C-alpha positions in Angstrom: 130.5 120.8 139.1 126.8 121.5 138.9 124.5 123.0 141.5 122.9 119.6 142.1 126.3 118.2 143.0 126.8 120.9 145.6 123.3 120.4 146.9 124.0 116.6 147.1 127.2 117.4 149.0 125.3 119.6 151.5 122.6 116.9 152.0 125.3 114.1 152.3 127.2 116.1 154.9 124.1 116.9 156.9 122.9 113.3 156.9 126.2 111.8 157.7 126.9 114.2 160.6 123.4 113.8 162.0 123.6 110.0 161.9 127.1 110.1 163.5 126.0 112.5 166.3 122.9 110.5 167.0 124.6 107.2 167.2 127.7 108.4 169.0 125.6 109.6 171.9 123.2 106.7 172.0 125.7 104.0 171.1 124.1 101.0 172.8 124.6 98.3 170.3 123.4 100.2 167.3 126.7 100.5 165.5 125.5 98.3 162.6 122.5 100.6 162.1 124.9 103.5 161.9 126.8 101.9 159.1 123.5 101.0 157.3 122.4 104.6 157.4 125.8 105.8 156.2 125.6 103.3 153.3 122.1 104.5 152.4 123.2 108.1 152.4 126.3 107.4 150.3 124.3 105.4 147.7 121.6 108.1 147.5 124.3 110.8 147.0 126.0 108.6 144.4 122.7 108.2 142.5 122.2 112.0 142.5 125.8 112.9 141.5 126.4 110.0 139.0 129.8 111.3 137.6 132.6 109.0 138.9 135.2 111.8 139.4 132.7 114.0 141.2 131.6 111.1 143.4 135.2 110.5 144.6 135.9 114.2 145.2 132.6 114.9 146.9 132.8 111.8 149.1 136.1 113.0 150.5 134.8 116.5 150.9 131.7 115.2 152.6 133.8 113.3 155.1 135.8 116.5 156.0 132.7 118.7 156.1 131.0 116.1 158.3 133.9 116.0 160.7 134.0 119.8 160.9 130.3 120.1 161.4 130.4 117.5 164.2 133.2 119.3 165.9 131.5 122.7 165.7 128.2 121.3 167.0 129.9 119.5 169.9 132.0 122.5 170.7 129.1 125.0 170.8 129.4 125.6 174.6 133.0 126.7 174.1 132.2 128.9 171.1 129.3 130.6 172.8 131.4 131.3 175.9 129.2 129.4 178.4 132.2 127.6 180.0 133.7 129.6 182.9 137.2 128.3 182.9 139.8 128.0 180.1 140.8 124.5 181.2 137.2 123.3 180.6 137.4 124.8 177.1 140.6 122.9 176.3 139.1 119.7 177.7 136.0 120.1 175.6 138.0 120.7 172.5 140.3 117.7 173.0 137.4 115.4 173.9 135.4 116.5 170.9 138.4 115.9 168.5 138.8 112.5 170.1 135.1 111.6 169.7 134.8 112.9 166.1 137.8 111.1 164.7 137.5 107.9 166.7 133.9 107.5 165.6 134.3 108.5 162.0 137.8 108.2 160.7 138.4 105.1 158.7 134.8 103.8 158.5 132.9 106.9 157.3 135.6 107.8 154.7 135.7 104.3 153.2 131.9 103.9 153.3 131.5 107.3 151.5 134.0 106.4 148.7 132.9 102.8 148.2 129.2 103.2 148.3 129.2 106.6 146.6 130.8 104.8 143.6 128.2 102.0 143.9 125.5 104.7 143.9 127.0 106.4 141.0 127.0 103.1 139.1 123.3 102.6 140.0 122.6 106.2 138.8 124.4 105.5 135.6 122.4 102.4 135.0 119.2 104.3 135.7 120.2 107.1 133.3 121.0 104.8 130.5 117.9 102.7 130.9 115.6 105.8 130.6 117.3 107.3 127.5 
């Protein structure tokens, strides 16, 4: 794995989590726009990564890192100790887990894999046409 692949993973994770957090809070009929942005991020990452095996591995890794980043960002009040009662902390953790996995579980993982491969194919075509 190269440095550009890890950088693409970092960017892919950041884009996916930002898109998911934005549209999970302001979800007033924009769910198709969420999928469009996830598809665009996956294709862009696939074009950068190109290698089929790395695209599959990094798409799954991107999903798990996106879920972890979303959970950490949503749980910051608990981690910083700003909640006064333990029961509130438990409630925040359980609601955040529910929000993260209900919003991203099957759709983001499948979009990452499918359109990451499409982006890798596009990147392969671009590489062979320029050489």
